[in-house]
C-alpha positions in Angstrom: 0.0 0.0 0.0 1.4 3.4 -0.9 1.8 6.2 1.6 0.9 9.9 1.3 3.1 12.0 3.5 1.7 15.4 4.5 3.5 18.7 4.8 4.2 19.8 8.4 1.1 20.9 10.3 -1.4 19.8 7.6 -2.9 16.9 9.5 -4.9 18.9 12.1 -8.1 19.2 10.2 -7.9 15.6 9.1 -7.4 14.4 12.6 -10.7 16.2 13.4 -12.2 13.7 10.8 -12.6 16.0 7.9 -12.3 13.5 4.9 -10.6 15.7 2.3 -6.8 15.9 1.6 -6.0 18.6 -0.9 -3.0 18.4 -3.2 -1.3 21.4 -1.6 -1.2 19.6 1.8 0.9 16.7 0.4 4.7 16.6 0.6 5.1 13.4 -1.4 3.6 10.0 -2.3 5.7 7.0 -1.4 5.1 4.0 -3.6 3.2 3.3 -6.8 -0.5 4.3 -6.9 -3.1 4.5 -9.6 -6.4 6.4 -9.4 -8.7 4.9 -6.8 -6.1 2.9 -4.9 -6.2 2.8 -1.1 -3.4 4.6 0.6 -2.3 5.5 4.1 -2.0 9.2 5.0 0.7 10.1 7.5 1.8 13.3 9.1 5.3 14.8 8.3 6.7 12.8 11.3 5.2 9.5 10.0 2.3 9.3 12.5 -0.7 7.6 11.0 -3.5 10.0 10.1 -6.0 8.0 8.1 -6.7 5.6 5.2 -8.5 6.4 2.0 -8.4 6.4 -1.7 -6.1 8.4 -3.9 -6.5 10.2 -7.2 -3.7 12.5 -8.3 -6.0 13.9 -11.1 -8.4 15.4 -8.6 -7.9 18.6 -6.6 -8.9 16.5 -3.6 -6.2 13.9 -4.0 -7.2 11.7 -1.1 -10.7 11.1 0.4 -10.4 9.4 3.8 -12.5 6.4 4.7 -11.1 5.4 8.1 -9.0 6.8 10.9 -8.2 3.4 12.3 -4.9 1.8 11.2 -6.3 -1.7 11.8 -9.2 -1.2 9.4 -8.9 -3.0 6.0 -10.8 -1.2 3.1 -11.9 -4.2 1.2 -15.2 -5.6 -0.3 -16.6 -6.4 3.1 -15.9 -2.9 4.3 -17.8 -1.3 1.4 -20.7 -3.6 1.8 -21.0 -3.0 5.6 -20.9 0.8 5.2 -23.5 0.8 2.5 -25.7 -1.4 4.6 -25.2 0.8 7.6 -26.3 3.9 5.7 -29.4 2.2 4.4 -30.3 0.9 7.8 -30.1 4.4 9.2 -33.1 5.3 7.0 -35.3 2.5 8.4 -38.0 4.9 9.5 -38.4 6.1 5.9 -38.4 2.6 4.6 -41.4 1.7 6.8 -43.3 4.9 5.9 -46.2 3.8 3.6 -46.8 7.4 2.4 -43.3 7.8 1.0 -41.2 5.6 -1.2 -38.5 8.0 -2.4 -35.5 9.1 -0.3 -31.8 9.1 -0.2 -30.0 5.9 0.8 -26.4 7.0 0.8 -25.3 10.6 1.2 -21.6 10.5 0.2 -19.2 12.0 2.8 -22.0 12.5 5.4 -22.4 8.8 5.5 -18.7 8.2 5.5 -18.8 7.1 1.9 -17.2 9.9 -0.1 -18.1 10.0 -3.8 -21.1 7.6 -3.5 -24.8 8.7 -3.8 -27.7 6.3 -3.9 -31.4 7.2 -4.0 -34.6 5.1 -3.9 -37.4 5.9 -6.3 -40.2 3.4 -5.6 -38.8 0.1 -7.1 -35.7 1.7 -8.6 -32.4 2.5 -6.9 -30.4 5.2 -8.6 -26.7 5.2 -7.9 -23.9 7.7 -8.7 -20.2 6.7 -8.7 -18.6 10.1 -8.6 -14.9 9.4 -7.8 -12.2 7.0 -8.8 -12.3 5.4 -5.4 -15.9 4.4 -5.6 -15.5 3.4 -9.2 -12.9 0.8 -8.1 -15.4 -0.4 -5.5 -18.2 -0.5 -8.0 -18.9 -4.3 -7.9 -19.0 -4.4 -4.1 -21.4 -1.4 -3.9 -23.7 -2.8 -6.6 -23.6 -6.2 -4.8 -24.6 -4.5 -1.5 -27.5 -2.6 -3.1 -28.7 -5.7 -4.9 -28.6 -7.7 -1.7 -30.4 -5.1 0.3 -33.1 -4.5 -2.4 -33.3 -7.8 -4.3 -36.5 -6.9 -6.2 -35.3 -3.4 -7.2 -34.0 -2.3 -10.6 -30.7 -0.4 -10.4 -30.0 2.6 -12.6 -26.8 4.6 -12.8 -26.5 8.4 -13.1 -22.7 8.8 -13.1 -22.9 11.6 -15.6 -21.7 14.6 -13.6 -19.0 17.2 -14.0 -17.4 16.0 -10.8 -16.8 12.7 -12.4 -15.1 14.3 -15.3 -12.8 16.2 -12.9 -11.8 12.8 -11.6 -10.6 11.8 -15.0 -13.4 9.4 -15.5 -15.8 8.9 -18.3 -19.4 9.7 -17.7 -21.9 6.8 -17.7 -25.7 6.4 -17.3 -28.1 3.5 -17.8 -29.5 0.4 -16.3 -27.2 -1.7 -14.2 -29.8 -4.3 -13.3 -33.3 -4.7 -14.8 -34.8 -2.5 -17.5 -37.9 -0.5 -18.3 -39.0 3.1 -18.8 -36.8 5.7 -17.3 -39.9 7.5 -15.9 -41.2 6.2 -12.6 -44.0 7.3 -10.3 -43.2 7.9 -6.6 -45.1 8.7 -3.4 -44.1 11.5 -1.0 -46.2 12.2 2.0 -49.1 10.7 0.1 -48.6 12.8 -3.0 -47.6 11.2 -6.3 -44.9 12.6 -8.7 -43.4 11.5 -12.0 -39.6 11.3 -12.0 -37.4 11.2 -15.1 -34.4 9.1 -14.0 -32.6 9.6 -17.3 -32.7 13.4 -17.6 -34.0 14.8 -14.3 -32.0 17.1 -12.0 -29.7 15.4 -9.5 -30.8 11.7 -9.7 -34.3 12.7 -10.9 -36.0 14.7 -8.1 -35.1 17.1 -5.3 -35.4 14.6 -2.5 -33.7 16.9 0.0 -36.7 19.3 0.0 -39.3 16.7 1.2 -39.8 18.1 4.7 -39.6 21.7 3.5 -42.4 21.0 1.0 -44.5 19.7 4.0 -43.7 23.0 5.8 -45.1 25.0 2.8 -48.2 22.8 2.8 -48.8 23.6 6.5 -49.2 27.3 5.6 -50.7 27.2 2.1 -54.4 26.9 2.8 -56.4 29.9 1.5 -53.3 31.5 -0.2 -52.3 32.4 -3.7 -48.9 30.7 -4.0 -46.1 31.3 -6.5 -43.6 28.4 -6.9 -40.7 30.1 -8.6 -38.0 27.9 -10.2 -40.6 25.3 -9.9 -38.9 22.5 -11.8 -41.6 19.7 -11.9 -43.8 21.6 -9.5 -43.4 19.7 -6.2 -43.8 22.8 -3.9 -46.9 23.8 -6.0 -48.4 20.4 -5.8 -48.0 20.4 -2.0 -49.6 23.8 -1.7 -52.5 22.9 -4.1 -53.3 19.7 -2.2 -53.2 21.5 1.1 -55.9 24.0 0.3 -54.2 26.9 -1.6 -56.8 28.8 -3.7 -54.4 29.4 -6.6 -50.9 28.3 -7.6 -48.5 29.7 -10.2 -45.5 27.7 -11.4 -42.6 29.4 -13.1 -39.5 27.8 -14.7 -37.4 28.1 -17.9 -37.7 24.4 -18.8 -40.6 23.4 -21.0 -40.0 19.7 -20.2 -40.0 20.2 -16.5 -43.2 22.2 -16.7 -44.9 19.6 -18.8 -44.1 17.1 -16.0 -45.4 19.6 -13.5 -48.7 19.8 -15.3 -49.0 16.0 -15.1 -48.1 16.1 -11.4 -50.9 18.5 -10.7 -53.4 16.4 -12.7 -52.7 13.2 -10.8 -53.0 14.7 -7.3 -56.2 15.9 -5.6 -56.0 19.7 -5.9 -59.7 20.5 -5.2 -60.8 23.9 -6.3 -57.3 25.3 -6.5 -56.6 27.0 -9.9 -53.2 26.6 -11.5 -51.1 28.7 -13.9 -47.9 27.5 -15.6 -45.5 30.0 -17.0 -42.4 29.2 -19.0 -40.0 32.2 -18.6 -36.7 33.5 -17.2 -37.8 33.7 -13.6 -35.8 37.0 -12.9 -37.5 38.7 -15.9 -40.9 37.3 -15.0 -40.8 38.5 -11.5 -39.9 42.0 -12.7 -42.8 41.8 -15.2 -45.3 40.8 -12.5 -44.0 43.6 -10.3 -44.7 46.1 -13.1 -48.2 44.7 -13.6 -49.0 45.0 -9.9 -49.4 41.3 -9.4 -49.6 40.0 -5.8 -49.3 36.7 -4.1 -49.8 35.5 -0.5 -46.9 33.1 -0.5 -43.8 32.9 -2.7 -41.4 29.9 -2.8 -37.9 30.6 -4.2 -35.8 27.5 -4.9 -33.3 28.7 -7.5 -30.4 26.7 -8.9 -27.0 27.0 -7.4 -25.7 30.6 -7.9 -22.1 29.9 -6.6 -20.1 26.9 -7.7 -17.0 28.0 -5.7 -15.7 30.7 -3.3 -14.8 33.0 -6.2 -18.5 33.3 -7.2 -19.9 34.0 -3.7 -20.1 37.8 -4.0 -21.9 37.6 -7.3 -24.2 34.9 -5.9 -25.1 37.0 -2.8 -26.1 39.9 -5.1 -28.3 37.5 -7.1 -29.9 36.2 -3.9 -30.6 39.7 -2.7 -32.1 40.8 -6.0 -34.4 37.8 -6.4 -35.6 38.0 -2.8 -36.3 41.7 -3.1 -38.5 41.1 -6.1 -40.3 38.3 -4.3 -41.0 40.6 -1.3 -42.4 43.3 -3.6 -44.9 40.7 -5.0 -46.2 39.7 -1.6 -49.2 41.1 0.1 -48.4 42.6 3.6 -48.0 39.7 6.0 -47.3 37.3 3.1 -45.0 34.3 3.4 -41.6 34.0 1.7 -40.0 30.6 1.7 -36.5 31.1 0.2 -33.6 28.7 -0.3 -29.9 28.6 -1.3 -28.3 25.3 -2.4 -24.9 26.9 -3.0 -22.5 25.1 -0.7 -20.1 28.0 -0.9 -22.7 30.4 0.6 -23.0 29.8 4.3 -26.3 30.3 6.3 -25.2 33.6 7.8 -24.3 35.1 4.5 -27.6 33.9 3.0 -29.6 35.4 5.9 -27.8 38.7 5.4 -28.6 38.7 1.7 -32.3 38.2 2.6 -32.0 41.0 5.1 -30.6 43.3 2.5 -33.4 42.4 0.2 -35.9 43.5 2.8 -34.2 46.9 3.2 -34.2 47.4 -0.6 -37.9 46.4 -0.8 -38.9 48.6 2.1 -40.2 45.6 4.0 -39.4 44.1 7.4 -38.5 40.4 7.4 -39.5 38.1 10.3 -37.8 34.7 10.2 -40.3 32.2 11.5 -38.3 29.1 10.9 -34.9 28.0 9.4 -35.0 25.2 7.0 -32.4 22.7 5.8 -32.1 19.3 4.0 -34.1 16.4 5.2 -32.8 13.8 7.7 -31.9 11.4 4.9 -29.4 14.0 3.8 -27.6 14.2 7.2 -25.0 16.8 8.1 -21.7 15.4 9.3 -20.3 17.8 12.0 -16.7 17.2 11.0 -17.6 17.9 7.3 -19.5 21.2 7.3 -19.6 21.1 3.5 -22.4 18.5 3.9 -24.8 21.3 5.1 -25.4 22.7 1.6 -29.1 23.6 1.7 -30.2 26.7 3.6 -33.7 27.9 3.8 -35.7 30.6 5.6 -39.5 30.7 6.1 -40.3 34.3 6.6 -43.2 36.7 7.2 -42.9 39.9 5.2 -44.5 42.9 6.9 
């Protein structure tokens, strides 16, 4: 086994169980190593730090898997870790109203580079790094053993995989059939496109936040901006909203949103579907004097890295200002950032700035985050990527 020796003093964060070793922290690699191979990481004085997989082509050259020198990273290790992650979701597995949730959440489940999601009778898996690519057979075997009747679909088609020097790949691993499946979430039904949908097909991390919106939607006119396939809107409509408006740039996503509305019990709620640039549409509605009682803002990631944070904060400020200007006094704003580079404090400040520019006062009623199947590992703060605020605008 090769050894990665760190520069002096670069072991401190790793000993706190942060799993990433950046190339700049490495003095040298001792021994032959190919992408994905298991290596030992040692401090400058040779003291053992951890064991993980190596890839010199990645900016993160080692992702640690264990801090125990007696732990062997073999097929049995991978299988046991996958099983442990799935078992931690036992309460969701037994929930008859929900059959779509995350099974493995990468670093937060101590399995860097691996994501697996359940969609009814399909398990979708992503092998995002060279290390999990090497362990592919063990991981597929563990998923197949745990879900013997499930079909397995791969969505290893991300930019992060290309940065690892790996080819992208997508398609059926086990079983076959249409790449569109129907799922249940809190008793609602949704269509999911496994082949071309965002993430692995659906924003599973927003499940509990959709329920929070539903709890306040009755009797309101609701705008679901950046609606994608309309999940927030469906929750609002089925919870007693009197009208919902969905806005997104994607015609395909909005077509699915229309189907999702049709297959759920929305009562007397009226619906409007608008394909447009959301920023431009919000400005147009403001000019028209349009008003809503609740606005949900769930935009795509505005900052991919630290260099883009300032620009992202300006965008968050602008879009929240526009949303506030569309709300009736006392209206509800539910606003999110999924930009990992933007922390919760900075996002809250951007919303505060938006209130000042809109001439509104902002009362934070509740802070929102990703669901419990997307846990946050305290030694890996990067796992807390989704920030949300449920606000009253007065």
